[in-house]
C-alpha positions in Angstrom: 33.1 19.2 -28.7 33.5 16.7 -31.6 37.0 17.9 -32.5 38.0 18.1 -28.9 36.8 14.5 -28.3 38.8 13.3 -31.3 42.0 15.1 -30.2 41.8 13.9 -26.6 41.1 10.3 -27.6 44.2 10.2 -29.8 46.4 10.9 -26.7 45.4 7.4 -25.5 46.1 5.5 -28.8 48.9 2.9 -28.6 51.8 4.9 -30.1 51.1 8.3 -28.4 50.4 6.6 -25.1 53.7 4.7 -25.2 55.6 7.8 -26.2 54.0 9.8 -23.4 55.1 7.1 -20.9 58.6 7.2 -22.3 58.7 11.0 -22.3 57.6 11.0 -18.6 60.4 8.6 -17.9 63.0 10.7 -19.7 61.9 13.8 -17.8 62.3 11.9 -14.5 65.8 10.7 -15.5 66.8 14.3 -16.2 65.4 15.3 -12.8 67.6 12.7 -11.2 64.8 10.3 -10.3 66.5 7.7 -12.4 65.0 4.5 -10.9 61.4 5.6 -11.6 62.4 7.2 -14.9 64.1 4.1 -16.2 61.1 2.0 -15.1 58.8 4.2 -17.1 61.1 4.1 -20.2 61.2 0.3 -20.0 57.4 0.2 -19.5 56.7 2.4 -22.5 59.1 0.4 -24.7 57.7 -2.9 -23.6 54.1 -1.8 -24.2 55.1 -0.5 -27.7 56.6 -3.9 -28.5 53.6 -5.8 -27.2 51.1 -3.6 -29.0 52.9 -4.1 -32.3 52.8 -8.0 -32.2 50.0 -9.2 -34.5 49.0 -12.2 -32.3 48.6 -9.9 -29.3 46.6 -7.3 -31.3 44.4 -10.1 -32.8 43.6 -11.5 -29.4 42.4 -8.1 -28.2 40.5 -7.2 -31.4 38.9 -10.6 -31.6 37.1 -9.9 -28.3 35.1 -7.3 -30.2 34.9 -8.9 -33.6 33.6 -12.2 -32.3 30.4 -10.7 -31.0 28.5 -10.6 -34.4 28.8 -12.4 -37.7 27.7 -11.6 -41.3 24.1 -12.6 -42.0 23.3 -15.5 -44.2 20.2 -15.6 -46.5 18.1 -17.5 -44.0 18.6 -14.8 -41.3 17.4 -11.9 -43.4 13.7 -11.0 -43.2 11.9 -11.4 -46.5 10.1 -8.1 -46.0 13.2 -6.1 -45.1 12.8 -2.4 -45.8 16.1 -0.9 -45.0 19.8 -1.7 -44.9 21.9 0.9 -43.0 25.5 1.1 -44.0 27.6 3.3 -41.6 30.2 5.6 -43.1 33.9 5.3 -42.6 35.8 8.0 -44.5 37.2 8.8 -47.9 39.5 11.2 -49.7 38.4 13.6 -52.4 40.7 13.2 -55.4 39.5 14.9 -58.6 39.0 12.5 -61.5 39.2 9.3 -59.3 36.3 6.9 -59.2 34.5 6.3 -55.9 36.1 3.0 -55.3 39.6 4.7 -55.3 38.4 7.6 -53.1 36.5 5.5 -50.4 38.6 4.1 -47.5 39.1 0.4 -47.5 36.7 0.2 -44.6 34.0 2.1 -46.5 34.5 -0.2 -49.5 34.1 -3.3 -47.3 30.9 -1.9 -45.8 29.4 -0.9 -49.2 30.1 -4.4 -50.6 28.4 -6.0 -47.6 25.4 -3.7 -47.9 25.2 -4.6 -51.6 25.3 -8.3 -50.7 22.4 -8.0 -48.4 20.5 -5.9 -50.9 21.0 -8.5 -53.6 19.3 -11.0 -51.3 16.4 -8.6 -50.7 15.9 -6.5 -53.9 12.9 -4.6 -52.5 15.0 -3.1 -49.7 16.5 0.4 -49.7 20.1 1.1 -48.7 20.8 3.9 -46.3 24.3 5.4 -46.5 25.4 7.6 -43.6 28.2 10.1 -43.0 28.7 13.8 -43.3 31.6 16.2 -43.9 34.5 16.2 -41.4 37.8 17.3 -43.1 36.7 16.8 -46.7 34.4 18.9 -48.9 32.2 15.9 -49.8 29.9 13.8 -47.6 31.0 10.3 -47.0 27.4 9.1 -47.6 27.6 10.6 -51.1 30.9 8.8 -51.9 29.6 5.5 -50.7 26.4 5.9 -52.7 28.4 6.6 -55.8 30.4 3.4 -55.2 27.2 1.4 -54.8 25.9 2.9 -58.1 29.2 1.8 -59.7 28.5 -1.7 -58.4 25.0 -1.7 -60.0 22.7 -0.4 -57.2 19.6 1.4 -58.6 19.8 5.1 -57.5 16.1 4.9 -56.6 17.0 2.4 -53.9 19.5 4.7 -52.2 18.9 7.0 -49.2 21.7 9.3 -48.0 22.0 10.7 -44.5 24.7 13.5 -44.9 24.8 15.2 -41.5 26.3 12.7 -39.1 29.8 13.0 -37.8 29.9 10.0 -35.5 28.0 6.9 -34.5 25.8 8.8 -32.0 24.8 11.1 -34.9 23.9 8.2 -37.1 21.5 7.0 -34.5 20.0 10.5 -33.9 19.4 11.3 -37.5 18.1 7.9 -38.6 15.8 7.4 -35.6 12.7 9.0 -37.3 13.2 6.7 -40.4 13.9 3.5 -38.5 11.6 3.8 -35.4 9.5 0.7 -35.1 11.1 -1.1 -38.1 13.5 -4.0 -38.4 16.6 -3.1 -40.4 20.0 -4.6 -41.2 22.9 -2.7 -39.7 26.2 -3.0 -41.6 29.5 -1.8 -40.1 32.9 -3.2 -39.3 33.1 -6.2 -36.9 35.1 -4.2 -34.3 32.6 -1.3 -34.4 29.5 -3.4 -34.3 29.2 -3.9 -30.5 29.3 -0.1 -30.0 26.9 0.6 -32.9 24.4 -2.1 -31.7 24.5 -0.7 -28.2 23.8 2.9 -29.4 21.0 1.9 -31.8 19.3 -0.4 -29.2 19.8 2.3 -26.6 17.7 4.6 -28.8 14.9 2.1 -28.9 15.7 0.8 -32.4 15.8 -2.8 -33.6 18.9 -3.4 -35.7 19.8 -6.8 -37.2 23.7 -6.9 -37.3 25.7 -8.0 -40.3 29.4 -7.4 -39.6 32.1 -7.0 -42.2 35.7 -5.8 -42.4 37.1 -8.5 -40.1 40.7 -7.8 -39.0 41.4 -10.5 -36.4 40.2 -13.8 -37.9 42.2 -16.5 -36.1 44.9 -18.0 -38.2 48.0 -20.1 -37.6 50.9 -17.8 -36.7 54.4 -18.2 -37.8 57.5 -17.0 -35.8 57.8 -13.8 -37.8 54.3 -12.8 -36.9 55.6 -12.1 -33.4 58.0 -9.4 -34.7 56.8 -5.8 -34.2 54.9 -4.5 -37.2 52.9 -1.4 -38.2 50.0 -3.9 -39.0 50.0 -5.0 -35.4 50.0 -1.4 -34.2 47.1 -0.6 -36.5 45.0 -3.4 -35.2 45.7 -2.4 -31.6 44.8 1.2 -32.5 41.4 -0.1 -33.7 40.9 -1.9 -30.5 41.8 1.1 -28.4 39.5 3.3 -30.5 36.5 1.1 -30.0 37.1 0.7 -26.2 37.5 4.5 -25.8 34.3 5.0 -27.9 32.4 2.5 -25.7 33.7 4.2 -22.5 32.6 7.6 -23.8 29.2 6.3 -24.7 28.7 5.0 -21.2 30.1 8.1 -19.5 27.9 10.4 -21.6 24.8 8.2 -21.0 24.3 7.2 -24.6 24.3 3.5 -23.6 
């Protein structure tokens, strides 16, 4: 089910979706339904151009990222027990240090977890993430990175079974039930993560990181199509699809 869900969701990512619309249009043109076919071709191309403009992508992504901010020192409970850092991928490369193997998103999350821990040294840091297409657990790689950055191994807890956010909640519920804890994940992912953890009766305190759509002044060339714009739109689609699935499946 996990693999099927991942494969089906990718059919609705920006690039595949636009290509599917254009392919449908091309088929209709060959079937001599030229008016409808050309309309679909133009629609697919227009959406692809729109999705690849950074200001448009930022506007969409900001609607998710603006929900939660990073914590400051005054917002962190003095008796904080746990900081939960959600996993986000890595690559196993023999001989490479953890910071070179972890995805950029994982690095951002580990650094934010370390920042919170440095403000509450008595807390423990929980890293999550199992094996998907890699022989090593994501939680283990992130824990290695945290150790490289100076985190005491005795302050680390690894949850190495989860494959997605719903799994994080399920496997961590026994540990976190009835406790306040800081939840660290990407700003775009935080609304879904908060909904799932709260839906399970837990009490997360959000501290977002890995912001992609902070508002800036745009220049004329920012409106040109770019891979960066498409990537931001992909993140937005991914989170919207994840929220939709969580609601359909009754997780939130």
